Every structure is written in C-alpha cells, then in structure tokens.
All heavy atoms as a GROMACS GRO file, in nm:
protein
  451
    1MET      N    1   0.808   3.150  -2.489
    1MET     CA    2   0.668   3.114  -2.490
    1MET      C    3   0.656   2.966  -2.459
    1MET      O    4   0.734   2.884  -2.505
    1MET     CB    5   0.611   3.147  -2.628
    1MET     CG    6   0.491   3.068  -2.669
    1MET     SD    7   0.416   3.123  -2.824
    1MET     CE    8   0.535   3.072  -2.945
    2THR      N    9   0.558   2.932  -2.376
    2THR     CA   10   0.532   2.793  -2.344
    2THR      C   11   0.402   2.749  -2.411
    2THR      O   12   0.302   2.819  -2.405
    2THR     CB   13   0.522   2.771  -2.193
    2THR    OG1   14   0.645   2.810  -2.134
    2THR    CG2   15   0.495   2.625  -2.160
    3ILE      N   16   0.410   2.635  -2.476
    3ILE     CA   17   0.295   2.580  -2.548
    3ILE      C   18   0.262   2.445  -2.487
    3ILE      O   19   0.352   2.366  -2.461
    3ILE     CB   20   0.330   2.558  -2.697
    3ILE    CG1   21   0.376   2.689  -2.761
    3ILE    CG2   22   0.212   2.500  -2.773
    3ILE    CD1   23   0.442   2.668  -2.898
    4GLN      N   24   0.135   2.421  -2.462
    4GLN     CA   25   0.093   2.288  -2.415
    4GLN      C   26   0.005   2.226  -2.522
    4GLN      O   27  -0.094   2.286  -2.565
    4GLN     CB   28   0.016   2.297  -2.284
    4GLN     CG   29  -0.017   2.158  -2.228
    4GLN     CD   30  -0.086   2.164  -2.094
    4GLN    OE1   31  -0.196   2.215  -2.082
    4GLN    NE2   32  -0.019   2.113  -1.992
    5LEU      N   33   0.046   2.107  -2.566
    5LEU     CA   34  -0.026   2.038  -2.672
    5LEU      C   35  -0.066   1.899  -2.625
    5LEU      O   36   0.003   1.838  -2.544
    5LEU     CB   37   0.063   2.024  -2.796
    5LEU     CG   38   0.116   2.154  -2.855
    5LEU    CD1   39   0.225   2.123  -2.957
    5LEU    CD2   40   0.004   2.233  -2.919
    6THR      N   41  -0.176   1.850  -2.678
    6THR     CA   42  -0.217   1.712  -2.653
    6THR      C   43  -0.183   1.630  -2.777
    6THR      O   44  -0.222   1.666  -2.888
    6THR     CB   45  -0.368   1.704  -2.625
    6THR    OG1   46  -0.397   1.784  -2.510
    6THR    CG2   47  -0.411   1.560  -2.599
    7VAL      N   48  -0.108   1.523  -2.756
    7VAL     CA   49  -0.067   1.434  -2.866
    7VAL      C   50  -0.124   1.295  -2.833
    7VAL      O   51  -0.062   1.217  -2.761
    7VAL     CB   52   0.085   1.430  -2.882
    7VAL    CG1   53   0.126   1.339  -2.997
    7VAL    CG2   54   0.140   1.571  -2.904
    8PRO      N   55  -0.245   1.264  -2.883
    8PRO     CA   56  -0.314   1.141  -2.844
    8PRO      C   57  -0.238   1.012  -2.872
    8PRO      O   58  -0.256   0.914  -2.799
    8PRO     CB   59  -0.443   1.145  -2.927
    8PRO     CG   60  -0.461   1.288  -2.964
    8PRO     CD   61  -0.323   1.346  -2.974
    9ASN      N   62  -0.155   1.009  -2.974
    9ASN     CA   63  -0.084   0.884  -3.005
    9ASN      C   64   0.058   0.882  -2.949
    9ASN      O   65   0.141   0.803  -2.993
    9ASN     CB   66  -0.088   0.854  -3.155
    9ASN     CG   67  -0.033   0.967  -3.240
    9ASN    OD1   68  -0.016   1.080  -3.194
    9ASN    ND2   69  -0.007   0.937  -3.366
   10LEU      N   70   0.084   0.963  -2.848
   10LEU     CA   71   0.212   0.959  -2.776
   10LEU      C   72   0.203   0.842  -2.677
   10LEU      O   73   0.132   0.850  -2.577
   10LEU     CB   74   0.234   1.091  -2.702
   10LEU     CG   75   0.371   1.112  -2.641
   10LEU    CD1   76   0.474   1.139  -2.750
   10LEU    CD2   77   0.368   1.228  -2.544
   11ALA      N   78   0.270   0.731  -2.707
   11ALA     CA   79   0.244   0.609  -2.632
   11ALA      C   80   0.360   0.557  -2.548
   11ALA      O   81   0.339   0.477  -2.458
   11ALA     CB   82   0.200   0.499  -2.729
   12CYS      N   83   0.483   0.601  -2.576
   12CYS     CA   84   0.597   0.539  -2.506
   12CYS      C   85   0.716   0.635  -2.504
   12CYS      O   86   0.711   0.742  -2.563
   12CYS     CB   87   0.636   0.410  -2.576
   12CYS     SG   88   0.688   0.436  -2.747
   13SER      N   89   0.823   0.590  -2.439
   13SER     CA   90   0.941   0.676  -2.429
   13SER      C   91   1.006   0.699  -2.566
   13SER      O   92   1.064   0.804  -2.590
   13SER     CB   93   1.043   0.617  -2.332
   13SER     OG   94   1.084   0.490  -2.375
   14ALA      N   95   0.995   0.602  -2.655
   14ALA     CA   96   1.049   0.622  -2.791
   14ALA      C   97   0.971   0.732  -2.863
   14ALA      O   98   1.029   0.811  -2.938
   14ALA     CB   99   1.044   0.492  -2.869
   15CYS      N  100   0.841   0.735  -2.840
   15CYS     CA  101   0.758   0.840  -2.899
   15CYS      C  102   0.800   0.977  -2.845
   15CYS      O  103   0.810   1.074  -2.920
   15CYS     CB  104   0.610   0.818  -2.867
   15CYS     SG  105   0.542   0.664  -2.928
   16VAL      N  106   0.826   0.982  -2.716
   16VAL     CA  107   0.869   1.107  -2.653
   16VAL      C  108   0.999   1.155  -2.717
   16VAL      O  109   1.015   1.273  -2.749
   16VAL     CB  110   0.885   1.089  -2.500
   16VAL    CG1  111   0.954   1.210  -2.438
   16VAL    CG2  112   0.750   1.064  -2.435
   17GLU      N  113   1.092   1.062  -2.737
   17GLU     CA  114   1.220   1.096  -2.796
   17GLU      C  115   1.203   1.147  -2.940
   17GLU      O  116   1.265   1.246  -2.979
   17GLU     CB  117   1.313   0.974  -2.795
   17GLU     CG  118   1.452   1.004  -2.844
   17GLU     CD  119   1.546   0.885  -2.828
   17GLU    OE1  120   1.526   0.804  -2.736
   17GLU    OE2  121   1.639   0.874  -2.910
   18THR      N  122   1.117   1.080  -3.016
   18THR     CA  123   1.094   1.120  -3.155
   18THR      C  124   1.032   1.259  -3.161
   18THR      O  125   1.077   1.345  -3.240
   18THR     CB  126   1.000   1.019  -3.225
   18THR    OG1  127   1.062   0.891  -3.224
   18THR    CG2  128   0.971   1.060  -3.368
   19VAL      N  129   0.933   1.284  -3.077
   19VAL     CA  130   0.867   1.415  -3.076
   19VAL      C  131   0.965   1.523  -3.029
   19VAL      O  132   0.970   1.632  -3.087
   19VAL     CB  133   0.741   1.410  -2.987
   19VAL    CG1  134   0.689   1.551  -2.958
   19VAL    CG2  135   0.633   1.326  -3.054
   20THR      N  136   1.043   1.492  -2.928
   20THR     CA  137   1.141   1.588  -2.878
   20THR      C  138   1.241   1.626  -2.987
   20THR      O  139   1.270   1.744  -3.009
   20THR     CB  140   1.215   1.530  -2.756
   20THR    OG1  141   1.120   1.504  -2.652
   20THR    CG2  142   1.320   1.628  -2.704
   21LYS      N  143   1.292   1.526  -3.058
   21LYS     CA  144   1.388   1.554  -3.166
   21LYS      C  145   1.323   1.635  -3.278
   21LYS      O  146   1.387   1.724  -3.335
   21LYS     CB  147   1.445   1.422  -3.222
   21LYS     CG  148   1.544   1.358  -3.129
   21LYS     CD  149   1.601   1.230  -3.189
   21LYS     CE  150   1.703   1.167  -3.096
   21LYS     NZ  151   1.756   1.041  -3.149
   22ALA      N  152   1.200   1.605  -3.310
   22ALA     CA  153   1.130   1.679  -3.416
   22ALA      C  154   1.114   1.826  -3.378
   22ALA      O  155   1.135   1.915  -3.460
   22ALA     CB  156   0.993   1.616  -3.442
   23ILE      N  157   1.078   1.849  -3.251
   23ILE     CA  158   1.062   1.988  -3.205
   23ILE      C  159   1.197   2.059  -3.203
   23ILE      O  160   1.209   2.174  -3.247
   23ILE     CB  161   0.997   1.990  -3.065
   23ILE    CG1  162   0.852   1.941  -3.076
   23ILE    CG2  163   1.004   2.130  -3.003
   23ILE    CD1  164   0.785   1.912  -2.943
   24GLN      N  165   1.300   1.989  -3.156
   24GLN     CA  166   1.432   2.053  -3.147
   24GLN      C  167   1.497   2.071  -3.284
   24GLN      O  168   1.592   2.148  -3.295
   24GLN     CB  169   1.521   1.975  -3.050
   24GLN     CG  170   1.470   1.992  -2.907
   24GLN     CD  171   1.550   1.916  -2.804
   24GLN    OE1  172   1.613   1.816  -2.834
   24GLN    NE2  173   1.544   1.963  -2.680
   25ALA      N  174   1.444   2.005  -3.386
   25ALA     CA  175   1.492   2.032  -3.522
   25ALA      C  176   1.442   2.169  -3.569
   25ALA      O  177   1.506   2.234  -3.652
   25ALA     CB  178   1.443   1.924  -3.617
   26VAL      N  179   1.329   2.212  -3.514
   26VAL     CA  180   1.274   2.345  -3.545
   26VAL      C  181   1.341   2.452  -3.459
   26VAL      O  182   1.374   2.560  -3.508
   26VAL     CB  183   1.120   2.346  -3.523
   26VAL    CG1  184   1.064   2.486  -3.541
   26VAL    CG2  185   1.053   2.247  -3.616
   27ASP      N  186   1.357   2.420  -3.330
   27ASP     CA  187   1.419   2.514  -3.236
   27ASP      C  188   1.514   2.433  -3.146
   27ASP      O  189   1.468   2.365  -3.054
   27ASP     CB  190   1.312   2.584  -3.153
   27ASP     CG  191   1.372   2.677  -3.047
   27ASP    OD1  192   1.496   2.693  -3.043
   27ASP    OD2  193   1.295   2.734  -2.968
   28ALA      N  194   1.642   2.440  -3.176
   28ALA     CA  195   1.741   2.360  -3.103
   28ALA      C  196   1.744   2.390  -2.954
   28ALA      O  197   1.784   2.306  -2.874
   28ALA     CB  198   1.879   2.382  -3.164
   29ASP      N  199   1.698   2.508  -2.914
   29ASP     CA  200   1.699   2.547  -2.774
   29ASP      C  201   1.567   2.517  -2.703
   29ASP      O  202   1.551   2.550  -2.585
   29ASP     CB  203   1.730   2.696  -2.760
   29ASP     CG  204   1.871   2.728  -2.810
   29ASP    OD1  205   1.961   2.642  -2.796
   29ASP    OD2  206   1.890   2.839  -2.864
   30ALA      N  207   1.475   2.456  -2.772
   30ALA     CA  208   1.343   2.427  -2.712
   30ALA      C  209   1.357   2.331  -2.595
   30ALA      O  210   1.434   2.238  -2.599
   30ALA     CB  211   1.251   2.369  -2.817
   31GLN      N  212   1.279   2.359  -2.491
   31GLN     CA  213   1.271   2.270  -2.376
   31GLN      C  214   1.142   2.191  -2.391
   31GLN      O  215   1.034   2.250  -2.402
   31GLN     CB  216   1.269   2.350  -2.246
   31GLN     CG  217   1.393   2.435  -2.225
   31GLN     CD  218   1.518   2.351  -2.208
   31GLN    OE1  219   1.519   2.255  -2.131
   31GLN    NE2  220   1.624   2.385  -2.281
   32VAL      N  221   1.153   2.059  -2.393
   32VAL     CA  222   1.038   1.973  -2.419
   32VAL      C  223   1.014   1.881  -2.300
   32VAL      O  224   1.107   1.814  -2.254
   32VAL     CB  225   1.057   1.889  -2.546
   32VAL    CG1  226   0.935   1.803  -2.574
   32VAL    CG2  227   1.089   1.979  -2.665
   33ALA      N  228   0.892   1.878  -2.252
   33ALA     CA  229   0.853   1.784  -2.147
   33ALA      C  230   0.728   1.713  -2.197
   33ALA      O  231   0.624   1.775  -2.215
   33ALA     CB  232   0.825   1.856  -2.016
   34ALA      N  233   0.741   1.584  -2.223
   34ALA     CA  234   0.630   1.506  -2.276
   34ALA      C  235   0.601   1.388  -2.186
   34ALA      O  236   0.693   1.325  -2.135
   34ALA     CB  237   0.663   1.458  -2.417
   35ASP      N  238   0.473   1.361  -2.165
   35ASP     CA  239   0.432   1.251  -2.078
   35ASP      C  240   0.337   1.158  -2.155
   35ASP      O  241   0.225   1.198  -2.187
   35ASP     CB  242   0.362   1.307  -1.955
   35ASP     CG  243   0.327   1.198  -1.855
   35ASP    OD1  244   0.327   1.078  -1.890
   35ASP    OD2  245   0.298   1.234  -1.740
   36PRO      N  246   0.383   1.036  -2.185
   36PRO     CA  247   0.296   0.944  -2.261
   36PRO      C  248   0.170   0.902  -2.185
   36PRO      O  249   0.073   0.861  -2.246
   36PRO     CB  250   0.387   0.825  -2.290
   36PRO     CG  251   0.501   0.837  -2.199
   36PRO     CD  252   0.514   0.981  -2.160
   37LYS      N  253   0.171   0.914  -2.053
   37LYS     CA  254   0.052   0.878  -1.975
   37LYS      C  255  -0.059   0.981  -1.990
   37LYS      O  256  -0.176   0.946  -2.005
   37LYS     CB  257   0.088   0.861  -1.827
   37LYS     CG  258   0.176   0.741  -1.801
   37LYS     CD  259   0.208   0.726  -1.653
   37LYS     CE  260   0.302   0.608  -1.634
   37LYS     NZ  261   0.350   0.597  -1.496
   38THR      N  262  -0.022   1.108  -1.985
   38THR     CA  263  -0.123   1.214  -1.997
   38THR      C  264  -0.142   1.260  -2.140
   38THR      O  265  -0.236   1.332  -2.170
   38THR     CB  266  -0.085   1.335  -1.911
   38THR    OG1  267   0.040   1.388  -1.959
   38THR    CG2  268  -0.073   1.297  -1.764
   39LYS      N  269  -0.049   1.222  -2.228
   39LYS     CA  270  -0.049   1.261  -2.370
   39LYS      C  271  -0.021   1.410  -2.387
   39LYS      O  272  -0.050   1.468  -2.491
   39LYS     CB  273  -0.180   1.226  -2.440
   39LYS     CG  274  -0.231   1.085  -2.416
   39LYS     CD  275  -0.137   0.980  -2.468
   39LYS     CE  276  -0.197   0.840  -2.451
   39LYS     NZ  277  -0.101   0.735  -2.478
   40LEU      N  278   0.035   1.475  -2.284
   40LEU     CA  279   0.062   1.618  -2.290
   40LEU      C  280   0.208   1.644  -2.324
   40LEU      O  281   0.298   1.576  -2.274
   40LEU     CB  282   0.029   1.685  -2.158
   40LEU     CG  283  -0.119   1.687  -2.120
   40LEU    CD1  284  -0.136   1.748  -1.980
   40LEU    CD2  285  -0.201   1.764  -2.222
   41VAL      N  286   0.229   1.744  -2.409
   41VAL     CA  287   0.363   1.787  -2.446
   41VAL      C  288   0.372   1.936  -2.414
   41VAL      O  289   0.294   2.015  -2.468
   41VAL     CB  290   0.391   1.764  -2.596
   41VAL    CG1  291   0.530   1.815  -2.633
   41VAL    CG2  292   0.378   1.615  -2.630
   42ASN      N  293   0.462   1.970  -2.324
   42ASN     CA  294   0.487   2.110  -2.291
   42ASN      C  295   0.617   2.153  -2.357
   42ASN      O  296   0.719   2.087  -2.340
   42ASN     CB  297   0.496   2.130  -2.140
   42ASN     CG  298   0.362   2.109  -2.072
   42ASN    OD1  299   0.269   2.183  -2.098
   42ASN    ND2  300   0.352   2.008  -1.989
   43VAL      N  301   0.610   2.263  -2.430
   43VAL     CA  302   0.726   2.309  -2.505
   43VAL      C  303   0.751   2.455  -2.471
   43VAL      O  304   0.660   2.538  -2.483
   43VAL     CB  305   0.702   2.297  -2.657
   43VAL    CG1  306   0.828   2.337  -2.733
   43VAL    CG2  307   0.657   2.158  -2.696
   44THR      N  308   0.872   2.484  -2.428
   44THR     CA  309   0.914   2.622  -2.411
   44THR      C  310   1.006   2.653  -2.528
   44THR      O  311   1.110   2.591  -2.544
   44THR     CB  312   0.988   2.642  -2.278
   44THR    OG1  313   0.901   2.604  -2.172
   44THR    CG2  314   1.029   2.787  -2.259
   45THR      N  315   0.963   2.746  -2.611
   45THR     CA  316   1.033   2.768  -2.737
   45THR      C  317   1.014   2.911  -2.787
   45THR      O  318   0.919   2.980  -2.748
   45THR     CB  319   0.978   2.670  -2.845
   45THR    OG1  320   1.047   2.693  -2.968
   45THR    CG2  321   0.830   2.688  -2.868
   46ALA      N  322   1.103   2.950  -2.876
   46ALA     CA  323   1.090   3.078  -2.944
   46ALA      C  324   1.018   3.059  -3.078
   46ALA      O  325   0.980   3.157  -3.142
   46ALA     CB  326   1.227   3.140  -2.967
   47ALA      N  327   0.999   2.934  -3.119
   47ALA     CA  328   0.931   2.906  -3.246
   47ALA      C  329   0.780   2.924  -3.229
   47ALA      O  330   0.728   2.922  -3.118
   47ALA     CB  331   0.963   2.764  -3.291
   48SER      N  332   0.713   2.939  -3.341
   48SER     CA  333   0.567   2.957  -3.337
   48SER      C  334   0.496   2.826  -3.304
   48SER      O  335   0.549   2.717  -3.328
   48SER     CB  336   0.517   3.009  -3.471
   48SER     OG  337   0.526   2.908  -3.570
   49GLU      N  338   0.376   2.838  -3.250
   49GLU     CA  339   0.296   2.719  -3.220
   49GLU      C  340   0.269   2.641  -3.348
   49GLU      O  341   0.272   2.518  -3.349
   49GLU     CB  342   0.165   2.760  -3.153
   49GLU     CG  343   0.081   2.640  -3.111
   49GLU     CD  344  -0.039   2.678  -3.026
   49GLU    OE1  345  -0.039   2.787  -2.967
   49GLU    OE2  346  -0.133   2.598  -3.018
   50THR      N  347   0.246   2.712  -3.457
   50THR     CA  348   0.221   2.647  -3.585
   50THR      C  349   0.342   2.563  -3.628
   50THR      O  350   0.326   2.449  -3.672
   50THR     CB  351   0.190   2.752  -3.694
   50THR    OG1  352   0.075   2.827  -3.652
   50THR    CG2  353   0.162   2.687  -3.828
   51ALA      N  354   0.461   2.616  -3.612
   51ALA     CA  355   0.583   2.543  -3.650
   51ALA      C  356   0.601   2.419  -3.563
   51ALA      O  357   0.641   2.313  -3.613
   51ALA     CB  358   0.704   2.634  -3.640
   52ILE      N  359   0.571   2.431  -3.435
   52ILE     CA  360   0.585   2.316  -3.344
   52ILE      C  361   0.483   2.208  -3.380
   52ILE      O  362   0.516   2.090  -3.387
   52ILE     CB  363   0.568   2.361  -3.197
   52ILE    CG1  364   0.679   2.461  -3.158
   52ILE    CG2  365   0.566   2.240  -3.104
   52ILE    CD1  366   0.820   2.409  -3.172
   53LYS      N  367   0.359   2.250  -3.403
   53LYS     CA  368   0.256   2.152  -3.442
   53LYS      C  369   0.294   2.082  -3.572
   53LYS      O  370   0.277   1.961  -3.586
   53LYS     CB  371   0.120   2.222  -3.458
   53LYS     CG  372   0.056   2.260  -3.327
   53LYS     CD  373  -0.079   2.328  -3.353
   53LYS     CE  374  -0.152   2.360  -3.224
   53LYS     NZ  375  -0.280   2.429  -3.249
   54GLN      N  376   0.348   2.157  -3.666
   54GLN     CA  377   0.387   2.100  -3.795
   54GLN      C  378   0.500   1.999  -3.776
   54GLN      O  379   0.500   1.892  -3.838
   54GLN     CB  380   0.429   2.211  -3.892
   54GLN     CG  381   0.466   2.160  -4.030
   54GLN     CD  382   0.349   2.094  -4.102
   54GLN    OE1  383   0.239   2.148  -4.102
   54GLN    NE2  384   0.371   1.978  -4.159
   55ALA      N  385   0.594   2.029  -3.690
   55ALA     CA  386   0.706   1.938  -3.665
   55ALA      C  387   0.656   1.806  -3.606
   55ALA      O  388   0.701   1.698  -3.645
   55ALA     CB  389   0.807   2.003  -3.571
   56ILE      N  390   0.561   1.815  -3.514
   56ILE     CA  391   0.506   1.694  -3.451
   56ILE      C  392   0.428   1.612  -3.554
   56ILE      O  393   0.441   1.490  -3.561
   56ILE     CB  394   0.416   1.732  -3.330
   56ILE    CG1  395   0.502   1.796  -3.220
   56ILE    CG2  396   0.341   1.610  -3.278
   56ILE    CD1  397   0.422   1.858  -3.106
   57THR      N  398   0.350   1.681  -3.636
   57THR     CA  399   0.271   1.613  -3.739
   57THR      C  400   0.362   1.546  -3.841
   57THR      O  401   0.339   1.431  -3.880
   57THR     CB  402   0.178   1.714  -3.808
   57THR    OG1  403   0.093   1.772  -3.708
   57THR    CG2  404   0.091   1.646  -3.912
   58THR      N  405   0.467   1.616  -3.882
   58THR     CA  406   0.561   1.561  -3.979
   58THR      C  407   0.631   1.436  -3.923
   58THR      O  408   0.664   1.344  -3.999
   58THR     CB  409   0.664   1.668  -4.019
   58THR    OG1  410   0.594   1.779  -4.076
   58THR    CG2  411   0.766   1.615  -4.119
   59ALA      N  412   0.651   1.433  -3.792
   59ALA     CA  413   0.714   1.316  -3.729
   59ALA      C  414   0.619   1.197  -3.720
   59ALA      O  415   0.658   1.088  -3.679
   59ALA     CB  416   0.763   1.354  -3.589
   60GLY      N  417   0.493   1.218  -3.759
   60GLY     CA  418   0.398   1.107  -3.763
   60GLY      C  419   0.299   1.102  -3.647
   60GLY      O  420   0.231   1.001  -3.627
   61TYR      N  421   0.290   1.211  -3.574
   61TYR     CA  422   0.200   1.215  -3.459
   61TYR      C  423   0.087   1.314  -3.482
   61TYR      O  424   0.100   1.407  -3.561
   61TYR     CB  425   0.278   1.249  -3.331
   61TYR     CG  426   0.375   1.140  -3.296
   61TYR    CD1  427   0.504   1.141  -3.348
   61TYR    CD2  428   0.337   1.033  -3.218
   61TYR    CE1  429   0.593   1.039  -3.322
   61TYR    CE2  430   0.425   0.930  -3.191
   61TYR     CZ  431   0.553   0.934  -3.243
   61TYR     OH  432   0.640   0.831  -3.217
   62THR      N  433  -0.021   1.293  -3.411
   62THR     CA  434  -0.138   1.379  -3.423
   62THR      C  435  -0.139   1.480  -3.310
   62THR      O  436  -0.111   1.444  -3.195
   62THR     CB  437  -0.266   1.293  -3.415
   62THR    OG1  438  -0.261   1.193  -3.515
   62THR    CG2  439  -0.390   1.378  -3.434
   63VAL      N  440  -0.172   1.604  -3.341
   63VAL     CA  441  -0.189   1.707  -3.239
   63VAL      C  442  -0.338   1.735  -3.228
   63VAL      O  443  -0.403   1.770  -3.326
   63VAL     CB  444  -0.114   1.836  -3.276
   63VAL    CG1  445  -0.138   1.943  -3.169
   63VAL    CG2  446   0.035   1.808  -3.292
   64ALA      N  447  -0.392   1.715  -3.108
   64ALA     CA  448  -0.536   1.737  -3.089
   64ALA      C  449  -0.565   1.884  -3.062
   64ALA      O  450  -0.481   1.958  -3.018
   64ALA     CB  451  -0.587   1.654  -2.974
   0.00000   0.00000   0.00000
C-alpha cells in the first residue's frame, strides 16, 4: 500500500532522515520518499496509515 502524507514542518534533509527512520522503525521494509520542498512524504508499506502517522508524530512532526 502506498500512502501520501503532507508533513508541513518537514524542512530539511535531516528532517527527511528522521522521518524515514521513524517510519522504518514501524516497518523496516518501508520505502520512503520525502521532499522538504513540497512537504510530501510517500510511503510504500505494509503497515497501517494510522501506524505511519503515529510514527511521524512521535518523531516530532505534524501530519496534515
């Protein structure tokens, strides 16, 4: 399943790395593509959308 999320406070490459690690802590096989310019995070994962959103929120980011 592919999920597209908007993360308004995704501002830099360090943010991308933090969000990617948070998502991969939930699903180690998740494919994450995040762009700080568009604030979009595309995730291909077997985990639920709720679990992915929770991981991003726990890492300190907002999911719109």
